[in-house]
C-alpha positions in Angstrom: 21.7 14.3 -31.6 20.0 11.4 -33.3 16.3 11.2 -33.9 16.2 8.7 -31.1 17.9 11.1 -28.7 15.5 13.8 -29.7 12.5 11.6 -29.0 13.9 10.5 -25.7 14.6 14.0 -24.7 11.0 15.0 -25.4 9.7 12.1 -23.5 11.9 12.9 -20.6 10.6 16.5 -20.5 7.0 15.2 -20.5 7.8 12.9 -17.6 9.2 15.9 -15.7 6.2 18.1 -16.6 3.8 15.4 -15.3 5.8 14.7 -12.1 3.8 17.3 -10.2 0.5 15.9 -11.3 1.6 12.4 -10.4 2.8 13.6 -7.0 -0.6 15.2 -6.3 -2.5 12.2 -7.5 -0.4 9.9 -5.4 -0.9 12.0 -2.2 -4.7 12.3 -2.8 -5.1 8.5 -3.5 -3.0 7.7 -0.4 -4.8 10.0 2.0 -8.2 8.7 0.6 -7.1 5.2 1.2 -7.5 4.3 -2.5 -5.1 1.5 -3.0 -6.1 0.9 -6.6 -5.4 4.6 -7.5 -2.0 4.3 -5.6 -1.1 1.3 -7.5 -1.9 2.9 -10.9 0.3 5.9 -10.1 3.3 4.0 -8.8 3.1 1.3 -11.5 3.6 4.1 -14.2 6.4 5.7 -12.1 8.2 2.4 -11.5 8.5 1.9 -15.2 9.0 5.4 -16.4 11.4 6.7 -13.9 14.4 4.5 -14.6 13.7 4.8 -18.3 14.0 8.6 -18.3 17.0 8.7 -16.1 15.4 8.8 -12.5 16.2 5.3 -11.1 15.6 6.6 -7.5 12.0 7.4 -8.5 11.5 3.9 -10.1 13.0 2.2 -7.0 10.8 4.2 -4.5 7.6 3.5 -6.7 8.5 -0.1 -6.8 8.8 -0.3 -3.0 5.3 1.0 -2.8 4.0 -1.5 -5.5 5.7 -4.3 -3.8 4.2 -3.6 -0.4 0.7 -3.4 -2.0 1.5 -6.7 -3.7 2.4 -8.2 -0.2 -1.0 -7.1 1.2 -0.4 -3.6 2.6 -3.1 -1.2 2.6 -3.2 2.2 1.2 -2.8 3.5 4.7 0.1 1.1 5.4 2.1 2.5 2.4 1.6 6.0 3.3 5.2 6.6 4.5 6.4 5.1 1.3 4.2 7.3 -0.7 5.6 10.3 1.2 9.0 9.3 0.4 8.2 9.0 -3.3 6.2 12.3 -3.3 9.3 14.0 -1.9 11.5 12.7 -4.7 9.0 13.8 -7.3 8.8 17.3 -5.7 12.5 17.5 -6.3 12.1 17.0 -10.0 9.5 19.8 -10.4 
């Protein structure tokens, strides 16, 4: 294993360890109607998920972010947030 591979493995483990925290933050922000907080969580997941080998997480997060970009409210994206939260729960 190369130095790059070692570093990526460590980053992937950190992503997995944080998945539960991200899931909780997403659900709390969505339930509170806090679109800015939802956006912060999903933006990070949209970029990191695919990078660390979880493209389905990136795609689900991107769907939420796209809906927010199109004017959906935090309440309006709740079904998408629940879908993403389910995917994150499978990683934990």
